[in-house]
C-alpha positions in Angstrom: 1.7 22.9 25.5 2.2 20.0 27.8 4.4 17.3 26.4 2.0 14.5 27.4 -0.9 16.2 25.7 1.1 16.6 22.5 2.1 13.0 22.6 -1.6 11.9 23.0 -2.7 14.1 20.1 0.2 12.8 17.9 -0.5 9.1 18.7 -4.1 9.5 17.5 -3.4 11.8 14.5 -0.5 9.6 13.5 -2.8 6.6 13.7 -5.2 8.4 11.4 -2.5 9.1 8.9 -1.4 5.4 9.1 -5.0 4.4 8.5 -5.0 6.4 5.3 -1.7 5.0 4.3 -3.0 1.4 4.8 -6.1 1.9 2.7 -4.1 3.6 -0.1 -1.6 0.7 -0.1 -4.4 -1.9 -0.1 -6.1 -0.5 -3.2 -5.5 -2.5 -6.3 -4.2 -0.6 -9.3 -7.4 -1.3 -11.4 -9.6 0.4 -8.7 -7.1 3.2 -8.0 -7.3 4.5 -11.6 -10.9 3.5 -12.4 -12.3 6.7 -13.9 -15.8 5.2 -13.9 -15.9 5.1 -10.1 -17.6 8.0 -8.2 -15.8 9.2 -6.2 -12.6 8.1 -7.9 -10.3 6.4 -5.4 -7.2 8.3 -6.3 -9.0 11.6 -6.1 -10.5 11.0 -2.7 -7.0 10.1 -1.4 -5.6 13.2 -3.0 -8.3 15.4 -1.6 -7.7 14.1 1.9 -3.9 14.6 1.7 -4.3 18.1 0.1 -6.5 19.4 3.0 -4.4 17.6 5.6 -1.4 19.6 4.3 -3.4 22.8 3.9 -4.8 22.8 7.4 -1.3 22.1 8.8 0.0 25.2 7.0 -0.1 28.5 8.8 -0.7 31.0 7.4 -2.7 29.3 4.6 -2.3 32.3 2.4 1.2 31.2 1.6 0.3 27.5 1.2 1.8 25.6 -1.7 1.7 21.8 -2.0 4.8 20.0 -3.1 5.2 19.3 -6.8 3.5 17.9 -8.9 0.4 19.1 -7.0 -1.4 22.3 -7.6 -4.0 24.5 -5.9 -7.1 23.1 -7.9 -8.6 21.9 -4.6 -9.1 25.5 -3.5 -11.0 26.5 -6.7 -14.6 27.1 -5.7 -15.6 25.7 -9.2 -14.4 22.3 -8.2 -11.7 22.0 -10.8 -10.0 18.5 -10.8 -6.3 17.9 -11.4 -5.3 17.5 -15.0 -4.7 13.7 -14.5 -5.0 11.0 -11.9 -2.1 11.0 -9.5 -0.3 7.7 -9.1 -0.1 5.7 -5.9 3.6 6.5 -5.7 3.0 10.2 -6.0 0.4 10.2 -3.3 2.5 7.9 -1.2 5.2 10.5 -1.3 2.7 13.2 -0.5 1.5 11.1 2.5 5.1 10.9 3.8 5.3 14.7 3.5 2.1 15.2 5.4 3.0 12.7 8.1 6.3 14.5 8.7 4.7 17.9 8.6 1.9 16.9 11.1 4.4 15.3 13.5 6.6 18.5 13.4 3.6 20.8 13.7 2.3 19.0 16.8 5.8 18.8 18.4 6.3 22.6 17.9 2.8 23.7 19.0 2.8 26.2 21.9 -0.2 27.1 24.1 -0.3 30.5 22.5 -0.3 29.1 19.0 -3.0 26.5 19.9 -5.3 29.3 21.0 -4.8 31.5 17.9 -8.0 31.9 15.9 -8.5 30.5 12.4 -11.5 30.9 10.0 -12.6 27.9 8.0 -14.0 28.1 4.5 -17.5 28.0 6.0 -16.8 31.1 8.0 -16.6 29.2 11.3 -13.9 30.6 13.5 -12.0 28.1 15.6 -8.7 27.9 17.5 -5.6 26.2 15.9 -5.7 23.5 18.5 -9.3 22.6 17.5 -8.3 22.9 13.8 -5.8 20.0 14.5 -8.7 17.8 15.7 -10.9 19.0 12.9 -8.2 18.0 10.4 -7.8 14.6 12.1 -11.5 14.0 11.8 -11.4 15.0 8.1 -8.7 12.4 7.4 -10.5 9.7 9.3 -13.7 10.4 7.6 -12.3 10.0 4.1 -10.1 7.0 5.2 -13.4 5.3 6.2 -14.9 6.2 2.8 -11.9 4.7 1.0 -12.1 1.6 3.2 -15.8 1.2 2.4 -15.0 1.5 -1.4 -12.4 -1.2 -0.9 -14.9 -3.4 0.9 -17.6 -2.9 -1.8 -15.3 -3.3 -4.8 -12.8 -5.9 -3.7 -14.3 -7.5 -0.5 -11.3 -6.4 1.5 -10.6 -3.7 3.9 -7.8 -2.6 6.2 -7.7 -3.1 9.9 -8.0 -0.7 12.8 -4.9 1.3 13.8 -5.1 2.1 17.5 -2.0 4.3 17.8 0.8 5.8 15.7 3.8 3.5 15.4 6.2 6.3 16.4 5.9 8.7 19.3 6.7 12.4 19.2 9.6 12.1 21.7 8.9 15.6 23.1 9.8 16.3 26.7 
């Protein structure tokens, strides 16, 4: 793939991940672990990171999130993790996903971008489109988390226009 296009995609995907990072950091501990909230803040952050990681993994049949996370998110019965994950745990997972996303985009070839992938819903898309689908999923849930912050604490994070770091591909 053309280096300029990869850089553009990374700048926006990276900004999306940084938006999630900001909203997670801004969440007070009482709201983070409030089991009475629906959806629970920590869980929505976890769900977002899990699928960010999952959709960056090819092939997905061999996907395994880093410890202490499991595969509960893939269970059609909607099984929740055994316990709420801490901000620190999900912060580490976010760093993992940030690095993985950056490396995935940097290494993406035209052939790989055109390879077909079937979503859970049965929709078949190309890997390149899956990257944008994934970006939209992260942004969607980051906006939900920002809304929860606004409603519960009267605060929210600001707009992130571009990733802080570039890809550096040539």
